[in-house]
N, CA, C, O and the ligand as a Tripos MOL2 file, in Angstrom:
@<TRIPOS>MOLECULE
protein
  305   303    77     0     0
PROTEIN
NO_CHARGES

@<TRIPOS>ATOM
      1 N          55.9150  115.3390   13.6260 N.3       1 MET1
      2 CA         56.0480  114.3080   13.1500 C.3       1 MET1
      3 C          57.4360  113.9640   12.6220 C.2       1 MET1
      4 O          57.8870  114.5950   11.6660 O.2       1 MET1
      5 N          58.1750  112.9280   13.2430 N.am      2 ASN2
      6 CA         59.4950  112.6310   13.0640 C.3       2 ASN2
      7 C          59.8040  111.3960   12.2770 C.2       2 ASN2
      8 O          60.9940  111.1700   12.0550 O.2       2 ASN2
      9 N          58.8200  110.4920   11.7820 N.am      3 SER3
     10 CA         58.8260  109.2710   11.6210 C.3       3 SER3
     11 C          59.3690  109.2790   10.0070 C.2       3 SER3
     12 O          58.9530  109.9710    9.0770 O.2       3 SER3
     13 N          60.3850  108.3160   10.0140 N.am      4 ILE4
     14 CA         60.9380  108.1050    8.5980 C.3       4 ILE4
     15 C          60.2060  107.0750    7.7420 C.2       4 ILE4
     16 O          60.3680  105.8820    7.9970 O.2       4 ILE4
     17 N          59.5170  107.4100    6.8760 N.am      5 ILE5
     18 CA         58.7530  106.2420    6.0200 C.3       5 ILE5
     19 C          59.6370  105.8550    5.0030 C.2       5 ILE5
     20 O          59.9940  106.6720    4.1540 O.2       5 ILE5
     21 N          60.0040  104.7600    5.0020 N.am      6 LYS6
     22 CA         60.8040  104.2370    4.0420 C.3       6 LYS6
     23 C          60.0210  103.7720    2.8890 C.2       6 LYS6
     24 O          58.8940  103.2830    2.9600 O.2       6 LYS6
     25 N          60.8020  103.9870    1.6760 N.am      7 ALA7
     26 CA         60.0250  103.5890    0.2420 C.3       7 ALA7
     27 C          60.1030  102.1510    0.3850 C.2       7 ALA7
     28 O          60.9460  101.4150    0.8990 O.2       7 ALA7
     29 N          58.8410  101.9140   -0.2920 N.am      8 ALA8
     30 CA         58.4970  100.2720   -0.6510 C.3       8 ALA8
     31 C          58.2670  100.1930   -2.2890 C.2       8 ALA8
     32 O          57.8980  101.1100   -3.0220 O.2       8 ALA8
     33 N          58.5660   98.9310   -2.6230 N.am      9 CYS9
     34 CA         58.2810   98.5020   -3.8410 C.3       9 CYS9
     35 C          56.8000   98.8400   -4.2480 C.2       9 CYS9
     36 O          55.9170   98.6330   -3.4170 O.2       9 CYS9
     37 N          56.5150   99.3010   -5.3660 N.am     10 ALA10
     38 CA         55.1430   99.0860   -5.7220 C.3      10 ALA10
     39 C          54.6460   98.1600   -6.0610 C.2      10 ALA10
     40 O          53.4340   98.0560   -5.8710 O.2      10 ALA10
     41 N          55.2700   97.2570   -6.6110 N.am     11 THR11
     42 CA         54.8910   95.7450   -6.9830 C.3      11 THR11
     43 C          54.7430   94.7220   -5.7350 C.2      11 THR11
     44 O          53.7240   94.0640   -5.5250 O.2      11 THR11
     45 N          55.8640   94.6900   -4.9720 N.am     12 CYS12
     46 CA         55.7480   93.5350   -3.8360 C.3      12 CYS12
     47 C          55.6650   94.0190   -2.6460 C.2      12 CYS12
     48 O          55.4900   93.2040   -1.7410 O.2      12 CYS12
     49 N          55.7710   95.5450   -2.2820 N.am     13 ARG13
     50 CA         56.0410   96.1120   -1.2070 C.3      13 ARG13
     51 C          57.3680   95.6830   -0.4870 C.2      13 ARG13
     52 O          57.3010   95.7270    0.7410 O.2      13 ARG13
     53 N          58.4190   95.3240   -0.9610 N.am     14 ARG14
     54 CA         59.5430   95.1990   -0.4070 C.3      14 ARG14
     55 C          60.0630   96.4040    0.0530 C.2      14 ARG14
     56 O          59.9730   97.4150   -0.6440 O.2      14 ARG14
     57 N          60.6680   96.4190    1.2930 N.am     15 GLU15
     58 CA         61.3800   97.7940    1.6740 C.3      15 GLU15
     59 C          62.6430   98.0290    0.4730 C.2      15 GLU15
     60 O          63.3750   97.1360    0.0450 O.2      15 GLU15
     61 N          62.6660   99.2780    0.1290 N.am     16 LEU16
     62 CA         63.6950   99.6200   -0.9210 C.3      16 LEU16
     63 C          65.0870  100.1370   -0.3300 C.2      16 LEU16
     64 O          65.1280  100.7450    0.7400 O.2      16 LEU16
     65 N          66.1860   99.8670   -1.0670 N.am     17 ASP17
     66 CA         67.5940  100.0610   -0.4750 C.3      17 ASP17
     67 C          67.7960   99.6630    1.0200 C.2      17 ASP17
     68 O          68.2090  100.3910    1.9230 O.2      17 ASP17
     69 N          67.3990   98.2900    1.0940 N.am     18 VAL18
     70 CA         67.9210   97.7400    2.3230 C.3      18 VAL18
     71 C          69.3900   97.3360    2.0870 C.2      18 VAL18
     72 O          69.8270   96.9400    1.0070 O.2      18 VAL18
     73 N          70.0590   97.4740    3.1560 N.am     19 GLU19
     74 CA         71.6170   97.2760    3.2460 C.3      19 GLU19
     75 C          71.8470   95.7440    3.2290 C.2      19 GLU19
     76 O          71.3150   95.0040    4.0570 O.2      19 GLU19
     77 N          72.7240   95.2750    2.1730 N.am     20 GLY20
     78 CA         73.0450   93.8210    2.2630 C.3      20 GLY20
     79 C          72.0190   92.9230    1.4340 C.2      20 GLY20
     80 O          72.1840   91.7160    1.2580 O.2      20 GLY20
     81 N          70.8000   93.7530    0.8850 N.am     21 ASP21
     82 CA         69.9140   93.1570   -0.0330 C.3      21 ASP21
     83 C          69.9870   93.6330   -1.5730 C.2      21 ASP21
     84 O          69.4030   94.6410   -1.9730 O.2      21 ASP21
     85 N          70.5910   92.9850   -2.2050 N.am     22 PRO22
     86 CA         70.9390   93.6400   -3.6310 C.3      22 PRO22
     87 C          69.6600   93.7950   -4.1910 C.2      22 PRO22
     88 O          69.5640   94.8370   -4.8400 O.2      22 PRO22
     89 N          68.6240   93.0890   -4.1560 N.am     23 LEU23
     90 CA         67.4540   93.0720   -4.7380 C.3      23 LEU23
     91 C          66.5100   94.2520   -4.3730 C.2      23 LEU23
     92 O          65.5700   94.4770   -5.1350 O.2      23 LEU23
     93 N          66.6670   94.9470   -3.3750 N.am     24 SER24
     94 CA         65.7850   95.8700   -2.8780 C.3      24 SER24
     95 C          66.2640   97.3360   -3.3280 C.2      24 SER24
     96 O          65.7520   98.3530   -2.8600 O.2      24 SER24
     97 N          67.4100   97.3500   -4.3890 N.am     25 SER25
     98 CA         67.4940   98.3770   -4.9760 C.3      25 SER25
     99 C          66.3600   99.3860   -5.5510 C.2      25 SER25
    100 O          65.4190   98.9720   -6.2270 O.2      25 SER25
    101 N          66.5110  100.5090   -5.2760 N.am     26 ASP26
    102 CA         65.3180  101.2460   -5.9140 C.3      26 ASP26
    103 C          65.4640  101.5450   -7.2850 C.2      26 ASP26
    104 O          66.3080  102.3370   -7.7030 O.2      26 ASP26
    105 N          64.6350  100.9090   -8.0220 N.am     27 CYS27
    106 CA         64.4790  100.9460   -9.4120 C.3      27 CYS27
    107 C          63.2200  101.9730  -10.0960 C.2      27 CYS27
    108 O          62.3560  101.5490  -10.8630 O.2      27 CYS27
    109 N          63.3350  103.3840   -9.6360 N.am     28 GLY28
    110 CA         62.2060  104.2750   -9.8650 C.3      28 GLY28
    111 C          60.9530  103.6850   -9.2970 C.2      28 GLY28
    112 O          59.9720  103.6320  -10.0390 O.2      28 GLY28
    113 N          60.8630  103.2270   -8.0490 N.am     29 GLY29
    114 CA         59.5720  103.0950   -7.3520 C.3      29 GLY29
    115 C          59.2890  101.5730   -7.2020 C.2      29 GLY29
    116 O          58.3840  101.2160   -6.4470 O.2      29 GLY29
    117 N          60.0390  100.6470   -7.9030 N.am     30 ASP30
    118 CA         60.0530   99.2390   -7.6020 C.3      30 ASP30
    119 C          61.4130   98.7960   -7.3850 C.2      30 ASP30
    120 O          62.3910   99.4160   -7.8040 O.2      30 ASP30
    121 N          61.4710   97.5990   -6.6540 N.am     31 CYS31
    122 CA         62.8120   97.2300   -6.2450 C.3      31 CYS31
    123 C          63.6450   96.3190   -7.5100 C.2      31 CYS31
    124 O          62.9410   96.0340   -8.4790 O.2      31 CYS31
    125 N          64.7130   95.9790   -7.5300 N.am     32 TRP32
    126 CA         65.4860   95.3780   -8.4550 C.3      32 TRP32
    127 C          64.9130   93.9490   -8.7940 C.2      32 TRP32
    128 O          64.7940   93.3660   -9.8720 O.2      32 TRP32
    129 N          64.5940   93.5810   -7.4780 N.am     33 GLY33
    130 CA         63.8880   92.0900   -7.4650 C.3      33 GLY33
    131 C          62.7460   92.1140   -8.4550 C.2      33 GLY33
    132 O          62.7820   91.2010   -9.2790 O.2      33 GLY33
    133 N          61.9000   92.8300   -8.5340 N.am     34 CYS34
    134 CA         60.7780   92.7420   -9.7180 C.3      34 CYS34
    135 C          61.2810   93.1970  -11.0890 C.2      34 CYS34
    136 O          61.1210   92.5410  -12.1180 O.2      34 CYS34
    137 N          61.9560   94.4750  -11.0050 N.am     35 VAL35
    138 CA         62.2860   95.1110  -12.2870 C.3      35 VAL35
    139 C          63.3250   93.9220  -13.1580 C.2      35 VAL35
    140 O          63.2490   93.4950  -14.3100 O.2      35 VAL35
    141 N          64.1940   93.6600  -12.1550 N.am     36 GLY36
    142 CA         65.1150   92.6340  -12.9320 C.3      36 GLY36
    143 C          64.4560   91.2260  -13.3270 C.2      36 GLY36
    144 O          64.9030   90.6620  -14.3260 O.2      36 GLY36
    145 N          63.5830   90.7220  -12.7150 N.am     37 GLU37
    146 CA         62.8550   89.5120  -13.0060 C.3      37 GLU37
    147 C          61.8510   89.9620  -14.4100 C.2      37 GLU37
    148 O          61.6440   89.1810  -15.3390 O.2      37 GLU37
    149 N          61.3860   91.1350  -14.3540 N.am     38 THR38
    150 CA         60.5120   91.4850  -15.6910 C.3      38 THR38
    151 C          61.2740   91.4740  -16.6030 C.2      38 THR38
    152 O          61.0730   90.6860  -17.5270 O.2      38 THR38
    153 N          62.4170   92.3750  -16.6210 N.am     39 GLU39
    154 CA         63.2470   92.4550  -17.7650 C.3      39 GLU39
    155 C          63.8080   91.1440  -18.0210 C.2      39 GLU39
    156 O          63.9610   90.8220  -19.1990 O.2      39 GLU39
    157 N          64.1000   90.4320  -17.2080 N.am     40 ALA40
    158 CA         64.8720   89.1240  -17.8170 C.3      40 ALA40
    159 C          63.7430   88.1310  -18.3780 C.2      40 ALA40
    160 O          64.0170   87.2290  -19.1690 O.2      40 ALA40
    161 N          62.6280   88.3430  -17.9640 N.am     41 SER41
    162 CA         61.4960   87.4930  -18.3870 C.3      41 SER41
    163 C          61.1790   87.9810  -19.8870 C.2      41 SER41
    164 O          60.7330   87.1510  -20.6790 O.2      41 SER41
    165 N          61.3970   89.2920  -20.2910 N.am     42 LEU42
    166 CA         61.3010   89.6860  -21.5660 C.3      42 LEU42
    167 C          62.5490   89.6200  -22.4190 C.2      42 LEU42
    168 O          62.5710   90.2030  -23.5030 O.2      42 LEU42
    169 N          63.5580   88.9540  -21.9880 N.am     43 GLY43
    170 CA         64.5010   88.3760  -22.5530 C.3      43 GLY43
    171 C          65.7340   89.4760  -22.6730 C.2      43 GLY43
    172 O          66.5660   89.3320  -23.5690 O.2      43 GLY43
    173 N          65.8190   90.5120  -21.7990 N.am     44 TYR44
    174 CA         66.8000   91.4330  -21.9250 C.3      44 TYR44
    175 C          68.0860   90.6710  -21.2210 C.2      44 TYR44
    176 O          68.0880   90.1500  -20.1060 O.2      44 TYR44
    177 N          69.0610   90.7340  -22.0600 N.am     45 GLY45
    178 CA         70.3170   89.9050  -21.6890 C.3      45 GLY45
    179 C          71.1150   90.5040  -20.6250 C.2      45 GLY45
    180 O          71.4470   89.6550  -19.7980 O.2      45 GLY45
    181 N          71.4830   91.5330  -20.3980 N.am     46 PRO46
    182 CA         72.3160   91.9990  -19.2990 C.3      46 PRO46
    183 C          71.4430   91.6570  -17.9560 C.2      46 PRO46
    184 O          71.9830   91.2290  -16.9350 O.2      46 PRO46
    185 N          70.1670   91.8710  -18.0570 N.am     47 SER47
    186 CA         69.1980   91.7460  -16.8670 C.3      47 SER47
    187 C          69.3880   90.0630  -16.5820 C.2      47 SER47
    188 O          69.7570   89.6850  -15.4700 O.2      47 SER47
    189 N          69.1280   89.1740  -17.5900 N.am     48 ILE48
    190 CA         69.3360   87.9750  -17.5070 C.3      48 ILE48
    191 C          70.4830   87.3190  -16.6720 C.2      48 ILE48
    192 O          70.4260   86.5170  -15.7400 O.2      48 ILE48
    193 N          71.7190   88.0120  -17.4040 N.am     49 GLU49
    194 CA         72.9450   87.6920  -16.5020 C.3      49 GLU49
    195 C          73.0580   88.0790  -15.3770 C.2      49 GLU49
    196 O          73.6090   87.2940  -14.6050 O.2      49 GLU49
    197 N          72.5990   89.4120  -14.8290 N.am     50 LYS50
    198 CA         72.6090   89.6540  -13.6090 C.3      50 LYS50
    199 C          71.6880   88.9760  -12.4670 C.2      50 LYS50
    200 O          72.0760   88.7600  -11.3190 O.2      50 LYS50
    201 N          70.4510   88.6890  -12.9530 N.am     51 CYS51
    202 CA         69.4920   87.7810  -12.0750 C.3      51 CYS51
    203 C          69.8180   86.4990  -12.3020 C.2      51 CYS51
    204 O          69.0520   85.7520  -11.6930 O.2      51 CYS51
    205 N          70.7090   85.8810  -12.9810 N.am     52 ASN52
    206 CA         71.2990   84.3280  -12.8350 C.3      52 ASN52
    207 C          72.3930   84.6390  -11.8180 C.2      52 ASN52
    208 O          72.5420   83.7740  -10.9550 O.2      52 ASN52
    209 N          73.1690   85.6860  -11.7560 N.am     53 ALA53
    210 CA         74.2480   85.7250  -10.9820 C.3      53 ALA53
    211 C          73.7550   85.7860   -9.6840 C.2      53 ALA53
    212 O          74.2660   85.0490   -8.8400 O.2      53 ALA53
    213 N          72.6230   86.7250   -9.3010 N.am     54 GLU54
    214 CA         72.0450   86.6690   -8.2060 C.3      54 GLU54
    215 C          71.4940   85.2960   -7.6660 C.2      54 GLU54
    216 O          71.7250   84.9410   -6.5110 O.2      54 GLU54
    217 N          70.7810   84.5650   -8.5170 N.am     55 ILE55
    218 CA         70.3650   83.1850   -8.3060 C.3      55 ILE55
    219 C          71.5490   82.4610   -7.6380 C.2      55 ILE55
    220 O          71.4970   81.9810   -6.5060 O.2      55 ILE55
    221 N          72.8020   82.4230   -8.5860 N.am     56 ASP56
    222 CA         73.9200   81.7210   -8.0490 C.3      56 ASP56
    223 C          74.3700   82.2410   -6.5630 C.2      56 ASP56
    224 O          74.8570   81.4260   -5.7780 O.2      56 ASP56
    225 N          74.2180   83.4620   -6.2330 N.am     57 ALA57
    226 CA         74.6060   83.8170   -4.9260 C.3      57 ALA57
    227 C          73.4640   83.7000   -3.8690 C.2      57 ALA57
    228 O          73.6090   84.1160   -2.7190 O.2      57 ALA57
    229 N          72.4870   83.1970   -4.2570 N.am     58 GLY58
    230 CA         71.4130   83.0080   -3.3430 C.3      58 GLY58
    231 C          70.6760   84.0020   -2.6530 C.2      58 GLY58
    232 O          70.2680   83.9050   -1.4950 O.2      58 GLY58
    233 N          70.5130   85.0380   -3.4790 N.am     59 TYR59
    234 CA         69.8190   86.2950   -3.2320 C.3      59 TYR59
    235 C          68.6310   86.1610   -3.8150 C.2      59 TYR59
    236 O          67.6910   86.7100   -3.2390 O.2      59 TYR59
    237 N          68.3730   85.4760   -4.9810 N.am     60 ARG60
    238 CA         67.1480   85.5910   -5.6330 C.3      60 ARG60
    239 C          66.6250   84.0930   -5.7540 C.2      60 ARG60
    240 O          67.4560   83.2650   -6.1270 O.2      60 ARG60
    241 N          65.4410   83.6970   -5.4990 N.am     61 SER61
    242 CA         64.9390   82.3970   -5.6580 C.3      61 SER61
    243 C          64.2910   82.0780   -7.1280 C.2      61 SER61
    244 O          64.0490   82.9710   -7.9400 O.2      61 SER61
    245 N          64.0850   80.9220   -7.3250 N.am     62 GLY62
    246 CA         63.4520   80.3460   -8.7810 C.3      62 GLY62
    247 C          64.6270   79.8480   -9.5960 C.2      62 GLY62
    248 O          65.7950   79.7490   -9.2190 O.2      62 GLY62
    249 N          64.1590   79.5770  -10.6750 N.am     63 SER63
    250 CA         65.1170   79.0020  -11.7970 C.3      63 SER63
    251 C          65.6070   79.9400  -12.4820 C.2      63 SER63
    252 O          64.9670   80.9910  -12.4500 O.2      63 SER63
    253 N          66.7000   79.9120  -13.2060 N.am     64 LYS64
    254 CA         67.6600   80.6110  -13.9290 C.3      64 LYS64
    255 C          66.5950   80.8690  -15.1070 C.2      64 LYS64
    256 O          65.5870   80.2250  -15.3970 O.2      64 LYS64
    257 N          67.1770   82.0850  -15.7230 N.am     65 PHE65
    258 CA         66.5940   82.5300  -17.0440 C.3      65 PHE65
    259 C          67.6550   82.1640  -17.9720 C.2      65 PHE65
    260 O          68.8660   82.1420  -17.7530 O.2      65 PHE65
    261 N          66.9660   81.8530  -19.1410 N.am     66 LYS66
    262 CA         67.6920   81.4760  -20.3110 C.3      66 LYS66
    263 C          67.7610   82.4600  -21.3550 C.2      66 LYS66
    264 O          66.7030   82.9730  -21.7220 O.2      66 LYS66
    265 N          69.2230   82.9210  -22.0750 N.am     67 LEU67
    266 CA         69.4350   83.7760  -22.8050 C.3      67 LEU67
    267 C          68.4820   83.5560  -24.3900 C.2      67 LEU67
    268 O          68.5040   82.4550  -24.9410 O.2      67 LEU67
    269 N          67.9740   84.3070  -24.7750 N.am     68 LYS68
    270 CA         67.2040   84.0180  -25.9610 C.3      68 LYS68
    271 C          67.6840   84.3740  -27.3340 C.2      68 LYS68
    272 O          67.0440   85.0300  -28.1550 O.2      68 LYS68
    273 N          69.0460   83.7980  -27.5140 N.am     69 LYS69
    274 CA         69.9450   84.3940  -28.4330 C.3      69 LYS69
    275 C          68.9910   83.7690  -29.7510 C.2      69 LYS69
    276 O          69.1450   84.4230  -30.7820 O.2      69 LYS69
    277 N          68.2410   82.8560  -29.8380 N.am     70 ASP70
    278 CA         67.4390   82.4260  -31.1140 C.3      70 ASP70
    279 C          66.3350   83.4500  -31.4890 C.2      70 ASP70
    280 O          65.8100   83.4550  -32.6020 O.2      70 ASP70
    281 N          66.0690   84.1680  -30.6680 N.am     71 VAL71
    282 CA         64.9490   85.2100  -30.8370 C.3      71 VAL71
    283 C          65.3720   86.5630  -31.3830 C.2      71 VAL71
    284 O          64.5910   87.3570  -31.9080 O.2      71 VAL71
    285 N          66.8390   86.7820  -31.1940 N.am     72 ASP72
    286 CA         67.2480   88.0640  -31.7410 C.3      72 ASP72
    287 C          67.0360   88.4430  -33.2450 C.2      72 ASP72
    288 O          66.8600   89.5810  -33.6800 O.2      72 ASP72
    289 N          67.0850   87.2900  -33.9500 N.am     73 ASN73
    290 CA         67.1710   87.6130  -35.3790 C.3      73 ASN73
    291 C          65.7070   88.2090  -35.6440 C.2      73 ASN73
    292 O          64.7530   87.6180  -35.1380 O.2      73 ASN73
    293 N          65.5250   89.1970  -36.3100 N.am     74 GLY74
    294 CA         64.3280   89.7590  -36.9760 C.3      74 GLY74
    295 C          63.3390   90.2690  -36.1660 C.2      74 GLY74
    296 O          62.1410   90.3360  -36.4400 O.2      74 GLY74
    297 N          63.9590   90.6720  -35.0270 N.am     75 GLN75
    298 CA         62.9080   91.3020  -33.9310 C.3      75 GLN75
    299 C          63.8770   92.2780  -33.2400 C.2      75 GLN75
    300 O          65.0220   91.9960  -32.8870 O.2      75 GLN75
    301 N          63.1730   93.6360  -33.0730 N.am     76 GLU76
    302 CA         63.6450   94.7210  -32.2540 C.3      76 GLU76
    303 C          64.3170   94.4840  -31.1060 C.2      76 GLU76
    304 O          64.7140   95.4250  -30.4180 O.2      76 GLU76
    305 ZN         59.5410   94.3390   -5.9190 Zn       77 ZN77
@<TRIPOS>BOND
     1     1     2 1
     2     2     3 1
     3     3     4 2
     4     3     5 am
     5     5     6 1
     6     6     7 1
     7     7     8 2
     8     7     9 am
     9     9    10 1
    10    10    11 1
    11    11    12 2
    12    11    13 am
    13    13    14 1
    14    14    15 1
    15    15    16 2
    16    15    17 am
    17    17    18 1
    18    18    19 1
    19    19    20 2
    20    19    21 am
    21    21    22 1
    22    22    23 1
    23    23    24 2
    24    23    25 am
    25    25    26 1
    26    26    27 1
    27    27    28 2
    28    27    29 am
    29    29    30 1
    30    30    31 1
    31    31    32 2
    32    31    33 am
    33    33    34 1
    34    34    35 1
    35    35    36 2
    36    35    37 am
    37    37    38 1
    38    38    39 1
    39    39    40 2
    40    39    41 am
    41    41    42 1
    42    42    43 1
    43    43    44 2
    44    43    45 am
    45    45    46 1
    46    46    47 1
    47    47    48 2
    48    47    49 am
    49    49    50 1
    50    50    51 1
    51    51    52 2
    52    51    53 am
    53    53    54 1
    54    54    55 1
    55    55    56 2
    56    55    57 am
    57    57    58 1
    58    58    59 1
    59    59    60 2
    60    59    61 am
    61    61    62 1
    62    62    63 1
    63    63    64 2
    64    63    65 am
    65    65    66 1
    66    66    67 1
    67    67    68 2
    68    67    69 am
    69    69    70 1
    70    70    71 1
    71    71    72 2
    72    71    73 am
    73    73    74 1
    74    74    75 1
    75    75    76 2
    76    75    77 am
    77    77    78 1
    78    78    79 1
    79    79    80 2
    80    79    81 am
    81    81    82 1
    82    82    83 1
    83    83    84 2
    84    83    85 am
    85    85    86 1
    86    86    87 1
    87    87    88 2
    88    87    89 am
    89    89    90 1
    90    90    91 1
    91    91    92 2
    92    91    93 am
    93    93    94 1
    94    94    95 1
    95    95    96 2
    96    95    97 am
    97    97    98 1
    98    98    99 1
    99    99   100 2
   100    99   101 am
   101   101   102 1
   102   102   103 1
   103   103   104 2
   104   103   105 am
   105   105   106 1
   106   106   107 1
   107   107   108 2
   108   107   109 am
   109   109   110 1
   110   110   111 1
   111   111   112 2
   112   111   113 am
   113   113   114 1
   114   114   115 1
   115   115   116 2
   116   115   117 am
   117   117   118 1
   118   118   119 1
   119   119   120 2
   120   119   121 am
   121   121   122 1
   122   122   123 1
   123   123   124 2
   124   123   125 am
   125   125   126 1
   126   126   127 1
   127   127   128 2
   128   127   129 am
   129   129   130 1
   130   130   131 1
   131   131   132 2
   132   131   133 am
   133   133   134 1
   134   134   135 1
   135   135   136 2
   136   135   137 am
   137   137   138 1
   138   138   139 1
   139   139   140 2
   140   139   141 am
   141   141   142 1
   142   142   143 1
   143   143   144 2
   144   143   145 am
   145   145   146 1
   146   146   147 1
   147   147   148 2
   148   147   149 am
   149   149   150 1
   150   150   151 1
   151   151   152 2
   152   151   153 am
   153   153   154 1
   154   154   155 1
   155   155   156 2
   156   155   157 am
   157   157   158 1
   158   158   159 1
   159   159   160 2
   160   159   161 am
   161   161   162 1
   162   162   163 1
   163   163   164 2
   164   163   165 am
   165   165   166 1
   166   166   167 1
   167   167   168 2
   168   167   169 am
   169   169   170 1
   170   170   171 1
   171   171   172 2
   172   171   173 am
   173   173   174 1
   174   174   175 1
   175   175   176 2
   176   175   177 am
   177   177   178 1
   178   178   179 1
   179   179   180 2
   180   179   181 am
   181   181   182 1
   182   182   183 1
   183   183   184 2
   184   183   185 am
   185   185   186 1
   186   186   187 1
   187   187   188 2
   188   187   189 am
   189   189   190 1
   190   190   191 1
   191   191   192 2
   192   191   193 am
   193   193   194 1
   194   194   195 1
   195   195   196 2
   196   195   197 am
   197   197   198 1
   198   198   199 1
   199   199   200 2
   200   199   201 am
   201   201   202 1
   202   202   203 1
   203   203   204 2
   204   203   205 am
   205   205   206 1
   206   206   207 1
   207   207   208 2
   208   207   209 am
   209   209   210 1
   210   210   211 1
   211   211   212 2
   212   211   213 am
   213   213   214 1
   214   214   215 1
   215   215   216 2
   216   215   217 am
   217   217   218 1
   218   218   219 1
   219   219   220 2
   220   219   221 am
   221   221   222 1
   222   222   223 1
   223   223   224 2
   224   223   225 am
   225   225   226 1
   226   226   227 1
   227   227   228 2
   228   227   229 am
   229   229   230 1
   230   230   231 1
   231   231   232 2
   232   231   233 am
   233   233   234 1
   234   234   235 1
   235   235   236 2
   236   235   237 am
   237   237   238 1
   238   238   239 1
   239   239   240 2
   240   239   241 am
   241   241   242 1
   242   242   243 1
   243   243   244 2
   244   243   245 am
   245   245   246 1
   246   246   247 1
   247   247   248 2
   248   247   249 am
   249   249   250 1
   250   250   251 1
   251   251   252 2
   252   251   253 am
   253   253   254 1
   254   254   255 1
   255   255   256 2
   256   255   257 am
   257   257   258 1
   258   258   259 1
   259   259   260 2
   260   259   261 am
   261   261   262 1
   262   262   263 1
   263   263   264 2
   264   263   265 am
   265   265   266 1
   266   266   267 1
   267   267   268 2
   268   267   269 am
   269   269   270 1
   270   270   271 1
   271   271   272 2
   272   271   273 am
   273   273   274 1
   274   274   275 1
   275   275   276 2
   276   275   277 am
   277   277   278 1
   278   278   279 1
   279   279   280 2
   280   279   281 am
   281   281   282 1
   282   282   283 1
   283   283   284 2
   284   283   285 am
   285   285   286 1
   286   286   287 1
   287   287   288 2
   288   287   289 am
   289   289   290 1
   290   290   291 1
   291   291   292 2
   292   291   293 am
   293   293   294 1
   294   294   295 1
   295   295   296 2
   296   295   297 am
   297   297   298 1
   298   298   299 1
   299   299   300 2
   300   299   301 am
   301   301   302 1
   302   302   303 1
   303   303   304 2
@<TRIPOS>SUBSTRUCTURE
     1 MET1         2 RESIDUE 1 A MET
     2 ASN2         6 RESIDUE 1 A ASN
     3 SER3        10 RESIDUE 1 A SER
     4 ILE4        14 RESIDUE 1 A ILE
     5 ILE5        18 RESIDUE 1 A ILE
     6 LYS6        22 RESIDUE 1 A LYS
     7 ALA7        26 RESIDUE 1 A ALA
     8 ALA8        30 RESIDUE 1 A ALA
     9 CYS9        34 RESIDUE 1 A CYS
    10 ALA10       38 RESIDUE 1 A ALA
    11 THR11       42 RESIDUE 1 A THR
    12 CYS12       46 RESIDUE 1 A CYS
    13 ARG13       50 RESIDUE 1 A ARG
    14 ARG14       54 RESIDUE 1 A ARG
    15 GLU15       58 RESIDUE 1 A GLU
    16 LEU16       62 RESIDUE 1 A LEU
    17 ASP17       66 RESIDUE 1 A ASP
    18 VAL18       70 RESIDUE 1 A VAL
    19 GLU19       74 RESIDUE 1 A GLU
    20 GLY20       78 RESIDUE 1 A GLY
    21 ASP21       82 RESIDUE 1 A ASP
    22 PRO22       86 RESIDUE 1 A PRO
    23 LEU23       90 RESIDUE 1 A LEU
    24 SER24       94 RESIDUE 1 A SER
    25 SER25       98 RESIDUE 1 A SER
    26 ASP26      102 RESIDUE 1 A ASP
    27 CYS27      106 RESIDUE 1 A CYS
    28 GLY28      110 RESIDUE 1 A GLY
    29 GLY29      114 RESIDUE 1 A GLY
    30 ASP30      118 RESIDUE 1 A ASP
    31 CYS31      122 RESIDUE 1 A CYS
    32 TRP32      126 RESIDUE 1 A TRP
    33 GLY33      130 RESIDUE 1 A GLY
    34 CYS34      134 RESIDUE 1 A CYS
    35 VAL35      138 RESIDUE 1 A VAL
    36 GLY36      142 RESIDUE 1 A GLY
    37 GLU37      146 RESIDUE 1 A GLU
    38 THR38      150 RESIDUE 1 A THR
    39 GLU39      154 RESIDUE 1 A GLU
    40 ALA40      158 RESIDUE 1 A ALA
    41 SER41      162 RESIDUE 1 A SER
    42 LEU42      166 RESIDUE 1 A LEU
    43 GLY43      170 RESIDUE 1 A GLY
    44 TYR44      174 RESIDUE 1 A TYR
    45 GLY45      178 RESIDUE 1 A GLY
    46 PRO46      182 RESIDUE 1 A PRO
    47 SER47      186 RESIDUE 1 A SER
    48 ILE48      190 RESIDUE 1 A ILE
    49 GLU49      194 RESIDUE 1 A GLU
    50 LYS50      198 RESIDUE 1 A LYS
    51 CYS51      202 RESIDUE 1 A CYS
    52 ASN52      206 RESIDUE 1 A ASN
    53 ALA53      210 RESIDUE 1 A ALA
    54 GLU54      214 RESIDUE 1 A GLU
    55 ILE55      218 RESIDUE 1 A ILE
    56 ASP56      222 RESIDUE 1 A ASP
    57 ALA57      226 RESIDUE 1 A ALA
    58 GLY58      230 RESIDUE 1 A GLY
    59 TYR59      234 RESIDUE 1 A TYR
    60 ARG60      238 RESIDUE 1 A ARG
    61 SER61      242 RESIDUE 1 A SER
    62 GLY62      246 RESIDUE 1 A GLY
    63 SER63      250 RESIDUE 1 A SER
    64 LYS64      254 RESIDUE 1 A LYS
    65 PHE65      258 RESIDUE 1 A PHE
    66 LYS66      262 RESIDUE 1 A LYS
    67 LEU67      266 RESIDUE 1 A LEU
    68 LYS68      270 RESIDUE 1 A LYS
    69 LYS69      274 RESIDUE 1 A LYS
    70 ASP70      278 RESIDUE 1 A ASP
    71 VAL71      282 RESIDUE 1 A VAL
    72 ASP72      286 RESIDUE 1 A ASP
    73 ASN73      290 RESIDUE 1 A ASN
    74 GLY74      294 RESIDUE 1 A GLY
    75 GLN75      298 RESIDUE 1 A GLN
    76 GLU76      302 RESIDUE 1 A GLU
    77 ZN77       305 GROUP 0 **** ****
């Protein structure tokens, strides 16, 4: 057997580490497309900024994430 089985995202089954597709980066078994969206949804600033940049660049679909600056106070 000499077939190369490419890794796929455990969440959306996207092929991982595809050249030219920044959302396919391997984030421990899931693609950055899924991981970034999850983190951004949870309000993680750096991921929100990166996801929004990818939306601007046309890699990611959907609406932009909003930074939840108001939520920062009083929460871990
Ligand atoms: Zn995925």
